Backbone as CSV, one residue per row, in Angstrom:
resi,resn,N_x,N_y,N_z,CA_x,CA_y,CA_z,C_x,C_y,C_z
1,UNK,-44.268,-24.144,29.886,-44.645,-23.459,28.676,-45.494,-24.380,27.816
2,UNK,-46.418,-23.785,27.202,-47.280,-24.607,26.347,-46.637,-24.763,24.970
3,UNK,-47.214,-25.563,24.170,-46.695,-25.925,22.861,-46.625,-24.710,21.941
4,UNK,-47.617,-23.850,22.047,-47.678,-22.684,21.185,-46.554,-21.685,21.509
5,UNK,-46.241,-21.483,22.772,-45.197,-20.555,23.196,-43.819,-21.067,22.783
6,UNK,-43.587,-22.359,22.967,-42.289,-22.922,22.583,-42.089,-22.858,21.065
7,UNK,-43.156,-23.041,20.307,-43.074,-22.928,18.855,-42.760,-21.490,18.431
8,UNK,-43.356,-20.513,19.109,-43.079,-19.096,18.822,-41.617,-18.764,19.136
9,UNK,-41.115,-19.264,20.258,-39.714,-19.021,20.624,-38.770,-19.659,19.609
10,UNK,-39.126,-20.849,19.128,-38.295,-21.523,18.137,-38.239,-20.729,16.838
11,UNK,-39.373,-20.216,16.372,-39.400,-19.395,15.164,-38.603,-18.098,15.353
12,UNK,-38.692,-17.513,16.537,-37.953,-16.289,16.820,-36.448,-16.557,16.779
13,UNK,-36.002,-17.654,17.363,-34.584,-17.998,17.339,-34.100,-18.288,15.919
14,UNK,-34.930,-18.963,15.137,-34.556,-19.245,13.750,-34.453,-17.952,12.940
15,UNK,-35.339,-17.006,13.178,-35.300,-15.722,12.467,-34.049,-14.934,12.856
16,UNK,-33.692,-14.944,14.144,-32.475,-14.259,14.579,-31.233,-14.892,13.973
17,UNK,-31.211,-16.205,13.918,-30.074,-16.911,13.332,-29.962,-16.613,11.836
18,UNK,-31.078,-16.600,11.135,-31.066,-16.306,9.700,-30.594,-14.878,9.424
19,UNK,-31.047,-13.926,10.236,-30.622,-12.539,10.018,-29.132,-12.367,10.322
20,UNK,-28.630,-13.089,11.314,-27.198,-13.034,11.629,-26.376,-13.617,10.495
21,UNK,-26.819,-14.720,9.936,-26.090,-15.341,8.835,-26.108,-14.473,7.580
22,UNK,-27.212,-13.799,7.338,-27.289,-12.932,6.170,-26.362,-11.726,6.299
23,UNK,-26.228,-11.193,7.517,-25.331,-10.066,7.730,-23.868,-10.492,7.653
24,UNK,-23.557,-11.758,7.901,-22.181,-12.242,7.902,-21.658,-12.530,6.497
25,UNK,-22.518,-12.476,5.496,-22.083,-12.744,4.131,-21.153,-11.628,3.659
26,UNK,-20.113,-11.971,2.883,-19.200,-10.935,2.409,-19.901,-9.976,1.457
27,UNK,-19.530,-8.733,1.570,-20.114,-7.705,0.729,-19.430,-7.689,-0.632
28,UNK,-20.184,-7.404,-1.664,-19.599,-7.324,-2.997,-18.996,-5.947,-3.254
29,UNK,-19.248,-4.999,-2.364,-18.726,-3.650,-2.508,-17.329,-3.603,-1.885
30,UNK,-16.387,-2.981,-2.567,-15.031,-2.858,-2.051,-15.038,-1.980,-0.801
31,UNK,-14.204,-2.313,0.186,-14.175,-1.490,1.394,-13.632,-0.099,1.090
32,UNK,-14.135,0.860,1.819,-13.709,2.235,1.625,-12.279,2.419,2.136
33,UNK,-11.530,3.264,1.476,-10.153,3.574,1.850,-10.178,4.622,2.952
34,UNK,-9.516,4.328,4.066,-9.457,5.262,5.181,-8.113,5.977,5.169
35,UNK,-8.068,7.266,4.826,-6.790,7.981,4.718,-6.147,8.303,6.065
36,UNK,-6.770,7.880,7.165,-6.212,8.145,8.483,-5.574,6.908,9.103
37,UNK,-5.523,5.812,8.372,-4.869,4.598,8.866,-3.503,4.460,8.193
38,UNK,-2.420,4.579,8.946,-1.086,4.526,8.353,-0.797,3.214,7.632
39,UNK,-1.312,2.105,8.143,-1.087,0.816,7.490,-1.701,0.757,6.102
40,UNK,-2.900,1.304,5.957,-3.548,1.334,4.643,-2.807,2.265,3.689
41,UNK,-2.331,3.391,4.201,-1.556,4.303,3.365,-0.274,3.633,2.879
42,UNK,0.380,2.890,3.772,1.599,2.170,3.413,1.312,1.142,2.320
43,UNK,0.236,0.399,2.484,-0.134,-0.613,1.489,-0.446,0.019,0.129
44,UNK,-1.230,1.083,0.149,-1.575,1.768,-1.105,-0.325,2.328,-1.784
45,UNK,0.621,2.818,-0.974,1.861,3.357,-1.529,2.660,2.269,-2.233
46,UNK,2.700,1.085,-1.643,3.437,-0.017,-2.268,2.774,-0.448,-3.572
47,UNK,1.447,-0.449,-3.609,0.748,-0.770,-4.852,1.010,0.308,-5.910
48,UNK,1.033,1.574,-5.489,1.321,2.658,-6.435,2.735,2.524,-6.978
49,UNK,3.669,2.172,-6.101,5.055,2.004,-6.532,5.181,0.843,-7.500
50,UNK,4.465,-0.225,-7.233,4.500,-1.386,-8.131,3.928,-1.032,-9.502
51,UNK,2.942,-0.122,-9.526,2.361,0.331,-10.789,3.222,1.383,-11.479
52,UNK,4.302,1.817,-10.829,5.209,2.781,-11.432,4.903,4.230,-11.096
53,UNK,3.953,4.464,-10.209,3.587,5.828,-9.819,4.357,6.207,-8.554
54,UNK,5.595,6.647,-8.733,6.488,6.917,-7.607,6.040,8.143,-6.820
55,UNK,5.572,9.181,-7.489,5.190,10.404,-6.783,4.004,10.167,-5.846
56,UNK,3.036,9.371,-6.276,1.907,9.043,-5.402,2.380,8.217,-4.216
57,UNK,3.308,7.295,-4.454,3.847,6.471,-3.365,4.551,7.340,-2.330
58,UNK,5.294,8.344,-2.776,5.981,9.243,-1.845,4.971,10.014,-1.010
59,UNK,3.938,10.534,-1.652,2.924,11.316,-0.933,2.209,10.457,0.103
60,UNK,1.816,9.243,-0.284,1.105,8.362,0.649,1.994,7.958,1.818
61,UNK,3.261,7.654,1.545,4.162,7.255,2.627,4.510,8.424,3.545
62,UNK,4.622,9.621,2.992,4.865,10.781,3.854,3.684,11.026,4.784
63,UNK,2.486,10.848,4.269,1.298,11.002,5.127,1.259,9.907,6.191
64,UNK,1.569,8.678,5.803,1.593,7.576,6.772,2.644,7.825,7.839
65,UNK,3.793,8.368,7.438,4.861,8.651,8.396,4.448,9.759,9.366
66,UNK,3.716,10.766,8.862,3.237,11.819,9.759,2.240,11.273,10.780
67,UNK,1.426,10.319,10.362,0.439,9.731,11.275,1.063,8.754,12.254
68,UNK,2.131,8.051,11.822,2.776,7.069,12.690,4.290,7.099,12.469
69,UNK,4.993,8.059,13.093,6.439,8.162,12.881,7.241,7.055,13.559
70,UNK,6.623,6.251,14.392,7.343,5.195,15.110,7.339,3.854,14.381
71,UNK,6.685,3.771,13.236,6.621,2.511,12.498,7.905,2.300,11.697
72,UNK,8.643,1.220,11.972,9.875,0.983,11.210,9.599,0.613,9.751
73,UNK,8.472,-0.038,9.487,8.130,-0.411,8.109,7.869,0.819,7.259
74,UNK,7.074,1.733,7.787,6.746,2.942,7.037,8.004,3.781,6.815
75,UNK,8.835,3.882,7.847,10.059,4.677,7.726,11.003,4.079,6.680
76,UNK,11.167,2.755,6.707,12.056,2.098,5.735,11.505,2.227,4.318
77,UNK,10.205,2.037,4.155,9.598,2.166,2.822,9.722,3.598,2.306
78,UNK,9.551,4.577,3.196,9.669,5.968,2.784,11.092,6.284,2.322
79,UNK,12.085,5.766,3.029,13.480,6.000,2.631,13.770,5.390,1.256
80,UNK,13.284,4.171,1.037,13.519,3.512,-0.250,12.815,4.249,-1.376
81,UNK,11.579,4.657,-1.147,10.817,5.340,-2.195,11.414,6.712,-2.489
82,UNK,11.924,7.389,-1.476,12.584,8.679,-1.723,13.836,8.490,-2.570
83,UNK,14.588,7.412,-2.319,15.773,7.131,-3.134,15.373,6.844,-4.579
84,UNK,14.310,6.098,-4.750,13.830,5.801,-6.105,13.382,7.087,-6.787
85,UNK,12.723,7.973,-6.037,12.237,9.229,-6.607,13.395,10.136,-7.001
86,UNK,14.468,10.118,-6.203,15.610,10.983,-6.486,16.503,10.439,-7.593
87,UNK,16.478,9.129,-7.781,17.322,8.546,-8.830,16.786,8.990,-10.188
88,UNK,17.646,9.530,-10.979,17.221,10.017,-12.289,17.721,9.066,-13.358
89,UNK,17.002,9.016,-14.446,17.457,8.202,-15.568,18.612,8.932,-16.242
90,UNK,19.472,8.200,-16.932,20.640,8.844,-17.530,20.250,9.832,-18.624
91,UNK,21.074,10.857,-18.739,20.913,11.862,-19.785,21.883,11.499,-20.903
92,UNK,21.422,11.575,-22.120,22.282,11.270,-23.266,22.950,12.553,-23.759
93,UNK,24.276,12.584,-23.692,25.038,13.701,-24.244,26.063,13.105,-25.194
94,UNK,25.963,13.486,-26.454,26.822,12.934,-27.512,26.758,11.405,-27.546
95,UNK,25.581,10.861,-27.279,25.402,9.412,-27.328,25.916,8.675,-26.110
96,UNK,26.444,9.403,-25.120,26.998,8.766,-23.916,26.072,9.033,-22.734
97,UNK,25.670,7.976,-21.996,24.774,8.203,-20.850,25.530,8.845,-19.691
98,UNK,24.931,9.879,-19.124,25.503,10.550,-17.954,24.464,10.485,-16.847
99,UNK,24.875,9.968,-15.695,23.979,9.829,-14.558,24.157,11.007,-13.615
100,UNK,23.067,11.424,-13.008,23.093,12.512,-12.037,22.626,11.995,-10.689
101,UNK,23.240,12.504,-9.604,22.759,12.137,-8.276,21.624,13.079,-7.887
102,UNK,21.181,13.009,-6.629,20.049,13.812,-6.190,20.333,15.309,-6.242
103,UNK,21.614,15.696,-6.162,21.985,17.111,-6.191,22.277,17.614,-7.598
104,UNK,22.271,16.719,-8.574,22.534,17.105,-9.946,23.986,16.962,-10.353
105,UNK,24.825,16.391,-9.495,26.227,16.170,-9.828,26.346,14.932,-10.704
106,UNK,27.324,14.948,-11.608,27.507,13.788,-12.475,28.111,12.632,-11.686
107,UNK,27.641,11.444,-11.994,28.105,10.228,-11.345,28.371,9.214,-12.439
108,UNK,29.459,8.474,-12.310,29.744,7.447,-13.309,28.808,6.268,-13.095
109,UNK,28.715,5.398,-14.084,27.820,4.243,-14.003,28.226,3.309,-12.867
110,UNK,29.540,3.256,-12.544,29.997,2.374,-11.472,29.640,2.930,-10.097
111,UNK,29.559,4.272,-9.982,29.284,4.901,-8.698,27.803,4.981,-8.365
112,UNK,26.954,4.843,-9.361,25.526,5.027,-9.087,24.994,3.899,-8.217
113,UNK,23.987,4.196,-7.450,23.439,3.263,-6.469,22.337,2.436,-7.118
114,UNK,22.454,1.126,-7.002,21.369,0.251,-7.440,20.439,0.041,-6.264
115,UNK,19.205,0.402,-6.443,18.225,0.294,-5.365,17.540,-1.054,-5.480
116,UNK,17.548,-1.845,-4.392,16.911,-3.161,-4.474,15.390,-3.042,-4.568
117,UNK,14.790,-4.020,-5.188,13.331,-4.039,-5.332,12.697,-4.382,-3.990
118,UNK,11.468,-3.910,-3.789,10.742,-4.209,-2.564,10.084,-5.586,-2.622
119,UNK,9.968,-6.175,-3.805,9.338,-7.469,-3.990,10.101,-8.200,-5.101
120,UNK,10.011,-9.512,-5.123,10.736,-10.262,-6.171,10.143,-9.997,-7.547
121,UNK,10.992,-10.049,-8.541,10.547,-9.829,-9.918,9.664,-10.974,-10.371
122,UNK,8.591,-10.661,-11.038,7.690,-11.671,-11.579,8.119,-11.965,-13.003
123,UNK,8.432,-13.231,-13.253,8.861,-13.620,-14.591,7.704,-14.267,-15.335
124,UNK,7.409,-13.797,-16.553,6.256,-14.327,-17.286,6.482,-15.737,-17.768
């Protein structure tokens, strides 16, 4: 090969390398949410639950469970979130708190179920 051909090949390789490096740079745009991936639905549900939006967490986990019923993580998270959704805050009657279970029956404060957190509490 003559000098001119080798120089052209070198420039071509450098251009290919530069274009590859430019495409490998991280994008500043957030990735799109795919509602058909059970793992992403599970993650979004946990973020919704952490933000206090229990109903959205239930909907997302139910969809994730329908897409992947064999996942133990999704199944366990769905059970916990359903318990949180069913747990009602106490009703005040004559200044006394009365707790209700999922069926609406009265439960004493000692009988009510404490649901463990999915993540450790953050202390300021």
